[in-house]
C-alpha positions in Angstrom: -0.5 21.5 -33.6 -1.6 21.1 -29.8 0.3 21.0 -27.3 1.5 17.5 -27.4 2.7 18.1 -30.9 4.5 21.3 -29.8 6.1 19.2 -26.8 7.2 16.6 -29.3 8.4 19.2 -32.0 10.8 20.5 -28.9 12.3 17.6 -28.2 13.2 17.0 -31.8 14.6 20.5 -32.0 16.9 19.4 -29.7 18.2 16.8 -31.2 18.8 19.2 -34.3 20.5 21.4 -32.0 22.7 18.8 -30.8 23.4 18.2 -34.4 24.3 21.7 -35.0 26.4 22.2 -32.3 28.7 19.3 -33.3 29.2 20.5 -36.5 30.3 23.9 -35.0 32.8 21.9 -32.7 34.2 20.7 -36.1 34.9 23.7 -37.4 36.3 25.1 -34.6 38.7 22.0 -34.6 40.2 22.4 -37.8 40.2 26.4 -37.4 42.4 25.9 -34.2 44.2 22.9 -36.0 45.5 25.6 -38.9 46.7 28.2 -36.4 48.6 25.6 -34.5 50.5 24.7 -37.8 51.7 28.2 -37.8 52.6 28.7 -33.6 54.6 25.7 -33.7 56.1 26.0 -37.1 55.7 22.4 -38.5 57.4 21.7 -41.4 57.0 23.7 -44.4 54.4 22.0 -47.2 53.0 19.4 -45.0 49.7 20.4 -43.7 48.7 17.0 -42.3 49.9 15.9 -38.9 47.6 13.5 -37.4 49.4 13.7 -34.2 48.9 17.3 -33.7 45.3 17.1 -34.9 44.3 14.4 -32.4 45.4 16.8 -29.5 43.8 19.7 -30.9 40.8 17.4 -31.2 41.0 16.4 -27.8 41.7 19.2 -26.2 39.0 21.3 -27.7 36.4 18.8 -27.1 37.3 18.4 -23.7 37.7 22.2 -23.2 34.2 22.9 -24.6 32.6 19.9 -23.0 33.9 20.8 -19.5 32.8 24.6 -20.0 29.1 23.5 -21.7 28.2 21.0 -18.3 29.7 23.6 -16.1 26.6 25.8 -17.4 24.4 23.2 -17.4 24.7 22.6 -14.5 24.4 26.1 -13.3 21.0 26.4 -15.0 19.9 23.5 -13.0 17.9 25.9 -11.1 15.8 26.6 -13.9 14.9 30.3 -15.2 15.5 32.3 -11.7 19.7 31.5 -12.5 19.1 33.9 -15.8 16.6 36.3 -14.3 19.3 37.1 -11.7 22.2 37.3 -14.0 20.6 39.6 -16.0 20.2 41.9 -12.9 16.4 40.9 -12.2 14.9 41.6 -9.1 11.9 39.5 -7.9 8.6 40.9 -7.8 7.6 39.6 -4.4 3.2 39.6 -3.9 3.2 42.2 -1.2 5.5 44.6 -3.4 3.4 48.5 -2.9 4.8 49.6 -6.7 1.5 50.2 -9.0 3.3 49.0 -11.8 4.4 46.0 -10.5 1.0 45.1 -8.9 -0.4 45.4 -12.2 2.2 42.8 -13.8 1.8 40.8 -11.4 -2.2 40.9 -11.9 -2.1 40.0 -15.3 0.5 37.3 -14.6 -2.2 35.8 -12.4 -4.8 35.7 -14.6 -3.0 34.5 -17.5 -1.9 31.7 -15.3 -5.1 30.8 -13.5 -6.6 30.8 -16.8 -4.0 28.3 -18.5 -4.0 26.4 -15.5 -0.4 26.5 -14.7 1.3 27.7 -11.6 1.7 31.4 -11.2 5.5 32.1 -12.4 7.8 34.2 -10.4 8.1 37.4 -12.0 11.4 39.2 -12.2 12.1 43.0 -12.8 15.1 44.4 -14.8 15.4 47.4 -13.3 18.3 48.6 -14.8 17.2 48.2 -18.1 14.7 51.0 -19.9 13.9 49.1 -23.3 10.9 47.1 -24.1 11.9 43.5 -23.9 11.0 40.4 -21.4 11.6 36.7 -21.6 10.4 33.4 -20.0 12.5 30.7 -18.7 12.5 27.7 -17.0 12.0 23.6 -17.6 9.1 23.1 -17.4 5.3 25.6 -16.7 5.5 24.5 -12.8 9.2 26.3 -12.7 9.0 29.1 -15.0 9.9 32.5 -14.6 8.9 35.7 -16.7 11.2 38.6 -16.5 10.8 42.0 -17.7 12.3 45.1 -18.1 11.3 48.5 -15.8 11.1 50.2 -19.8 8.1 47.4 -20.4 6.3 48.8 -17.5 6.7 52.3 -18.0 6.0 52.6 -21.8 2.9 50.2 -22.4 -0.4 49.8 -21.3 -2.3 47.2 -19.8 -3.5 45.7 -23.4 0.3 45.6 -24.6 1.6 44.4 -21.5 -1.0 41.3 -21.7 -0.2 41.2 -25.3 4.1 40.7 -24.1 2.8 38.0 -21.2 0.4 36.0 -23.3 3.6 35.9 -26.0 5.8 34.8 -22.9 3.2 32.0 -21.8 3.4 30.6 -24.9 6.9 29.9 -24.8 6.1 28.6 -21.3 3.3 26.1 -22.9 4.8 25.0 -25.7 8.1 23.6 -24.8 10.4 26.5 -25.3 11.9 27.4 -22.4 13.6 24.3 -21.8 15.1 23.9 -25.5 16.0 27.6 -24.9 18.3 26.6 -21.4 19.7 23.4 -23.4 21.2 26.0 -25.9 22.3 28.7 -23.6 24.3 25.7 -21.6 25.5 24.1 -25.0 26.5 27.3 -26.6 28.3 28.5 -23.7 31.1 25.8 -24.4 31.8 27.6 -27.7 31.7 30.9 -26.0 34.6 29.3 -23.6 36.8 29.2 -26.7 36.4 33.0 -27.4 37.1 33.7 -23.6 40.5 31.6 -23.5 41.5 33.4 -26.5 40.7 36.8 -24.8 43.1 35.9 -21.6 45.6 34.5 -23.7 46.0 37.6 -25.8 46.4 39.7 -22.5 49.4 37.8 -21.5 52.3 39.8 -22.9 55.3 37.5 -23.5 58.5 38.6 -20.7 60.5 37.1 -23.2 62.0 38.3 -26.2 63.2 35.7 -28.2 61.5 35.2 -31.6 61.3 31.6 -31.5 57.6 30.8 -32.7 55.0 33.1 -32.5 54.3 34.6 -28.7 51.5 33.3 -26.8 49.3 36.2 -27.2 49.1 36.4 -30.9 47.5 32.7 -30.5 45.3 34.2 -28.3 44.2 36.9 -30.7 44.0 33.9 -33.2 41.6 32.0 -30.8 39.6 35.4 -30.2 38.9 34.9 -34.0 38.0 31.7 -34.0 35.9 31.7 -31.0 33.9 34.6 -33.0 33.5 32.1 -35.7 32.1 30.0 -33.2 29.9 33.2 -31.9 28.6 33.3 -35.2 27.9 29.8 -35.5 25.9 30.3 -32.1 23.7 32.9 -33.5 22.8 31.0 -36.8 21.8 28.1 -34.5 19.9 30.4 -32.0 18.4 32.0 -35.3 17.4 28.8 -36.5 15.8 27.4 -33.2 14.0 30.6 -32.2 12.4 32.4 -35.2 9.7 30.7 -36.2 8.4 29.9 -32.4 8.4 33.8 -32.2 5.8 33.9 -34.9 4.1 31.1 -33.1 4.4 32.9 -29.9 3.0 36.2 -31.2 0.1 34.2 -32.7 -0.9 32.7 -29.3 -0.9 36.0 -27.6 -3.8 37.1 -29.8 -5.4 33.9 -29.3 -4.9 33.6 -25.7 -6.2 37.5 -25.3 -8.5 37.9 -28.4 -6.5 41.3 -29.1 -4.4 41.8 -32.1 -3.8 45.8 -30.9 -1.9 44.5 -27.7 1.1 42.8 -29.2 1.2 45.0 -32.5 0.9 48.0 -30.1 3.7 46.6 -28.3 5.8 45.9 -31.7 5.3 49.2 -33.4 6.5 51.0 -30.4 9.7 48.6 -30.9 10.2 50.0 -34.1 10.7 54.0 -32.6 12.1 52.9 -29.5 14.7 50.6 -28.0 14.7 46.6 -26.9 18.2 46.2 -26.6 19.7 45.2 -23.2 22.6 46.8 -21.5 23.7 43.6 -19.4 26.5 41.6 -20.2 24.3 38.4 -20.3 22.2 39.7 -23.3 24.4 37.8 -25.4 23.9 34.1 -23.7 20.0 34.6 -23.4 19.5 36.8 -26.5 17.2 34.1 -27.9 14.8 34.3 -25.0 13.8 37.4 -24.9 10.4 39.3 -27.0 12.6 41.7 -28.8 16.4 41.7 -30.1 18.1 42.0 -26.9 21.7 42.7 -29.0 23.1 45.6 -30.7 22.4 45.7 -34.4 25.1 45.0 -37.0 25.7 44.9 -40.8 25.0 40.9 -40.4 21.8 41.5 -38.4 19.2 40.0 -40.9 21.3 37.1 -41.2 22.0 36.3 -37.6 19.6 37.7 -35.3 17.3 35.4 -33.3 14.2 37.2 -33.8 12.2 37.9 -37.1 12.4 41.9 -38.7 9.5 43.6 -36.7 8.0 44.6 -39.9 7.0 40.8 -40.5 5.8 40.2 -37.3 3.2 43.1 -37.5 2.3 42.1 -40.9 1.6 38.4 -39.5 0.0 39.9 -36.6 -2.2 42.1 -39.4 -3.3 39.0 -41.1 -4.5 37.0 -38.0 -6.8 40.5 -37.0 -8.0 40.5 -40.5 -9.0 36.6 -40.0 -10.7 37.3 -36.6 -12.6 40.0 -37.8 -13.6 37.9 -40.2 -15.0 35.5 -38.6 -15.6 36.8 -35.1 -19.6 36.0 -34.2 -21.9 38.8 -33.9 -22.6 39.5 -30.0 -25.6 37.5 -29.5 -24.0 34.4 -31.3 -20.7 34.7 -28.8 -22.8 35.0 -26.0 -24.9 31.5 -27.0 -21.6 29.7 -27.8 -20.0 30.5 -24.6 -23.0 29.5 -23.1 -23.1 26.3 -24.5 -19.4 25.5 -23.9 -20.3 26.9 -20.4 -23.4 24.9 -19.9 -21.5 21.7 -21.4 -18.7 21.8 -19.0 -21.0 22.2 -16.1 -23.6 19.4 -17.0 -26.0 21.4 -18.9 -27.4 20.4 -22.4 -24.8 21.7 -25.1 -21.9 18.5 -25.4 -18.3 18.9 -25.2 -16.0 16.2 -26.6 -13.1 14.7 -25.2 -11.2 16.4 -28.2 -12.0 19.4 -27.2 -10.7 19.0 -23.2 -7.2 17.5 -25.2 -6.9 20.3 -27.3 -7.4 23.1 -24.8 -4.3 21.7 -22.6 -1.6 24.0 -23.0 -3.9 26.9 -24.5 -5.8 29.8 -23.2 -8.9 30.8 -24.7 -10.3 34.3 -24.3 -13.6 32.7 -22.2 -10.8 31.4 -19.8 -8.9 34.8 -19.5 -12.1 36.6 -18.9 -13.1 33.9 -16.2 -9.7 34.3 -14.4 -10.3 38.1 -14.0 -13.4 37.6 -12.8 -12.6 34.7 -10.1 -10.2 37.2 -9.0 -12.5 40.0 -8.7 -15.5 38.1 -7.3 -12.5 36.5 -4.4 -13.3 38.1 -0.6 -10.7 41.3 0.3 -9.4 39.0 3.2 -8.3 36.0 0.9 -7.5 38.4 -2.0 -5.1 40.1 0.4 -3.6 36.9 2.2 -2.3 35.2 -0.8 0.2 38.1 -1.2 2.1 37.4 2.3 4.3 34.0 3.3 2.3 33.4 6.8 -1.2 34.3 5.7 -1.1 32.1 2.7 0.1 29.1 5.1 -3.0 29.7 7.0 -5.6 29.9 4.0 -3.6 26.2 2.7 -4.2 24.8 6.2 -7.8 26.3 5.9 -8.7 24.2 2.4 -7.7 21.5 4.3 -9.9 21.7 7.0 -13.1 19.5 7.3 -15.7 22.3 7.3 -18.8 19.7 7.6 -17.9 17.6 10.8 -17.0 20.2 13.4 -15.6 16.9 15.7 -13.0 16.5 13.2 -12.3 19.9 12.4 -11.4 20.4 16.6 -9.0 17.3 16.2 -7.3 18.6 13.2 -7.1 22.2 14.7 -5.7 20.7 18.2 -3.0 18.9 16.4 -2.4 22.3 14.4 -1.8 24.0 17.7 1.1 21.5 18.5 3.1 22.2 15.6 2.5 25.8 14.6 2.3 29.3 16.5 -1.0 30.7 17.8 -0.8 33.3 15.4 -1.0 31.2 12.4 -3.7 28.5 13.8 -5.9 32.1 14.4 -5.5 33.0 10.9 -6.3 29.5 9.9 -9.5 29.7 11.7 -10.5 32.9 10.6 -9.7 32.1 6.8 -11.8 29.0 7.0 -14.9 30.4 7.5 -14.2 32.5 4.4 -13.4 29.5 2.3 -16.5 27.4 3.8 -18.5 30.1 1.9 -16.7 29.6 -1.6 -17.5 27.3 -4.6 -15.6 24.8 -4.9 -14.6 25.6 -8.0 -12.4 27.8 -6.6 -10.3 25.7 -4.6 -7.7 24.8 -7.1 -7.2 28.5 -8.5 -6.6 29.9 -4.7 -4.1 27.0 -4.3 -2.2 28.3 -7.1 -2.4 31.9 -5.8 -1.0 31.2 -2.7 2.2 29.4 -4.6 4.3 32.6 -5.1 4.0 33.5 -1.4 4.8 30.2 -0.3 7.8 30.1 -2.3 9.5 32.6 -0.4 9.8 30.3 2.0 13.3 27.9 2.6 12.9 24.2 0.8 12.9 23.0 4.0 9.9 24.9 5.1 8.2 24.1 1.8 8.8 20.7 2.6 7.3 21.4 6.4 4.4 22.8 5.3 3.5 19.8 3.2 4.0 17.5 5.8 1.8 20.0 8.2 -1.1 19.3 5.4 -0.3 15.4 5.8 -0.7 15.8 9.3 -3.8 17.4 9.0 -4.9 14.6 7.1 -3.9 12.0 9.1 -5.7 14.2 12.3 -8.7 13.4 10.5 -8.5 10.0 10.2 -10.0 10.0 6.9 -8.6 11.2 3.3 -11.0 13.1 1.3 -10.5 13.8 -2.6 -10.5 17.3 -2.1 -7.4 16.9 0.5 -6.0 14.0 -1.8 -6.1 17.0 -5.0 -4.9 19.4 -2.3 -1.7 17.4 -1.2 -1.1 16.5 -5.2 -1.0 19.5 -6.3 0.7 21.7 -3.8 3.6 19.3 -3.4 3.7 19.5 -7.5 3.7 23.4 -7.3 6.3 23.3 -4.5 8.3 20.5 -5.6 11.2 22.7 -7.9 11.4 24.6 -4.8 12.2 21.6 -2.4 14.3 19.9 -4.7 15.7 22.3 -7.0 17.7 21.2 -9.9 15.6 17.9 -10.0 14.7 17.7 -14.0 11.9 15.3 -15.1 13.0 13.0 -18.0 11.2 10.8 -20.7 11.8 7.1 -19.4 8.7 5.6 -21.3 8.0 5.8 -24.5 5.6 2.5 -25.3 2.2 2.0 -23.4 3.6 -1.4 -22.3 5.5 0.0 -19.9 3.0 2.3 -18.1 0.2 0.3 -18.9 -0.9 -0.8 -15.2 -0.5 2.9 -14.1 -3.0 4.2 -16.8 -5.5 1.1 -15.4 -5.2 2.4 -12.0 -5.7 6.5 -12.7 -8.9 5.6 -15.4 -10.3 3.4 -12.4 -10.2 5.9 -9.9 -12.0 8.7 -12.4 -14.5 6.2 -13.1 -14.9 5.8 -9.2 -14.9 9.3 -8.9 -17.3 10.5 -11.5 -19.9 7.4 -11.4 -21.6 5.7 -8.2 -23.4 2.5 -9.8 -21.3 -0.8 -10.6 -22.5 -0.8 -14.3 -21.6 2.8 -15.0 -18.6 2.3 -13.4 -17.6 -0.2 -15.8 -18.9 1.2 -18.9 -16.8 4.7 -18.0 -14.1 2.7 -17.0 -13.9 1.1 -20.4 -14.8 4.0 -22.5 -11.4 5.2 -21.3 -9.1 1.9 -21.5 -10.3 1.5 -25.3 -9.0 5.1 -25.7 -5.3 4.0 -24.8 -3.0 3.1 -27.7 -2.6 -0.8 -28.3 -5.3 -1.3 -25.8 -6.6 -4.4 -27.8 -3.0 -5.9 -27.4 -3.2 -5.6 -23.3 -4.8 -7.4 -20.8 -8.1 -5.3 -19.6 -10.1 -6.1 -16.4 -13.4 -6.4 -16.7 -14.1 -3.3 -14.7 -12.4 0.0 -12.6 -9.6 -2.0 -10.0 -9.5 -1.2 -6.4 -7.0 1.5 -5.9 -6.7 4.3 -2.6 -4.9 7.7 -2.8 -1.3 6.5 -2.0 -1.2 4.0 -5.3 -2.7 6.7 -7.5 -0.2 9.1 -6.1 2.7 6.6 -7.1 0.9 5.9 -10.7 0.7 9.6 -11.1 4.6 9.9 -10.4 5.3 7.5 -12.8 3.4 8.8 -15.6 5.1 11.8 -15.3 8.0 10.5 -17.0 6.2 9.2 -20.3 6.5 11.0 -23.6 4.6 13.9 -24.7 2.5 11.6 -27.3 1.8 8.8 -24.4 0.7 11.9 -22.1 -1.6 12.9 -24.8 -2.9 9.4 -24.9 -3.1 9.0 -21.0 -5.0 12.8 -20.6 -7.5 11.9 -23.8 -8.6 8.3 -22.0 -8.9 10.8 -19.0 -11.4 12.8 -20.7 -13.2 9.8 -22.1 -13.9 8.4 -18.8 -14.9 11.4 -17.1 -17.2 13.0 -20.3 -18.9 9.6 -20.7 -22.5 11.0 -19.7 -21.5 14.9 -21.0 -21.4 16.1 -17.6 -18.3 17.1 -15.4 -19.0 17.4 -11.6 -17.2 19.6 -9.2 -14.8 16.0 -7.9 -14.4 15.2 -11.6 -13.2 18.2 -12.3 -10.8 18.5 -9.6 -9.1 15.1 -10.1 -8.7 15.5 -13.9 -7.4 19.0 -13.7 -4.8 17.8 -10.9 -4.0 14.2 -12.7 -3.5 16.8 -15.7 -1.2 19.4 -13.9 1.0 16.7 -12.0 1.9 15.5 -15.9 2.4 19.0 -16.8 -0.1 18.7 -18.9 -2.5 22.2 -18.1 -6.2 21.8 -18.4 -7.8 25.6 -18.3 -10.4 25.8 -15.5 -13.8 23.8 -16.7 -16.2 27.1 -17.5 -19.3 26.8 -15.4 -22.5 29.2 -15.1 -22.7 32.1 -13.3 -24.8 30.3 -10.8 -21.6 28.5 -10.5 -21.3 24.6 -9.4 -23.7 23.3 -6.6 -21.7 23.2 -3.2 -21.3 19.0 -2.5 -19.1 16.9 -0.8 -15.5 15.3 -2.1 -15.7 13.0 0.7 -15.9 10.0 -1.6 -12.7 8.0 -1.6 -10.7 6.4 -5.0 -11.8 3.2 -3.6 
């Protein structure tokens, strides 16, 4: 099952979740109705009172719906809300905490290796147990929370296993499902809380007419308890199999079964429970069981038994050992993959590119580690601090080949930014000009954690400043288009918090013109001769579903970057299956000649990132891609 199938399965699970939720409400309505019969002392031996049943049903549904909607609205800002409710403290990029720095480095490595935005990391300082979670709506706004106990008791390999497990939840669409589950089940929890409130009220009257109000509250607490058990069952049904998948993905990402297995073995001897009162609502999100064990633990636990998780990882370890190639074979295999992506002799198929969406191979993880190690010290330190991170992004937008254009850009920048920011931009520009072109996108992503510390207004101003630098240059290069596209996408959840992308398009007819425009841009970027452009374009178009039934131009259509950006924004609203077809068509357009130039790689990855279909970096041999101009326009 690939990334897109996981995304589609998550949508199907959401529909099943709503069905189970409605069934739980029906059970609670019947239970409340029976309690109401005794409370109001209806005529004996008459159990059916339509008016009362209708009143109970309407009031219960309205109360649960309002409570659920309230919680869903509270969660609109994503995972950071949950992290803060659990007592989490945001780990800033410039932290001096040694354990925190190690954790942030692991998260950065995994993010670059998988092609997603570097998640915010929250430390649950008061929690001494071993546990972690991932929360958010998309890979672009994900956050990771981890307990202090995890940092104290796990070594680096084990931390990598835990982070790999959480990245699986980020990449496979589990987070949005978990947030919806949390919002819906809050309505059921509301019945219990209402009963608790009524139970605390003591009747001032000693009249014996009817049962006292606190008794009705006690009954509601009991019914709410049934609702909680139903909620636990729903969470167990949704999350158990996905925990097995996340464990397997952690092994796949790091090629180190001992890391995740070591964590689970420590959990057998130590504790994964949380002291936060918010643990009940978020229990299905955690790496390990966050709640106190009970007699019904096996039935209602949101996680599979530790022994079963360890046994399955042991099976993966044996399988990996039996299929792992020799060092010489592995080196040759990795070199073949590398040379293929870089335009060497080996062929890499578009199907392989599609299958790598939402995945992390050990080679990509090693590539990310090497990239971070090779960054100049000034840039490695600069991405941690807000002002320096802004200067690095401005430096990426400067024209390093035409000094007259650069002078014009710098003059404009001096009008809108403080002098020290401009000076830092010029310093970083000299460093950036010496970097390999393949490092541009990872460098943008490394700046994002620090840029997120700005206010929404400051983030918007930053994006407008990049646009101003482009206007000052009087031409939009492909490199700057990619920079604008990726930076806006990464910061958009912080500029417009609470905005959620919903599926609006489920058929190719609805997005056919947009698909044609994107494939045209890729064909023109990758080829220079008219015949080659037309051939590359047609290769991608015929990969789209129902291509034979649609009107198709003979060659790539003319477009500008503004039109391409609008089409990408519309394609974001397509269903996962349609996105898979689009990425597949893009890959066929780019890999027609079995080569990926730096310009093609950047544009293809930027398109996929914006569609929330993260593609790992295209690996390249140690000599790197040759430096080349990315001035070619999409027209």
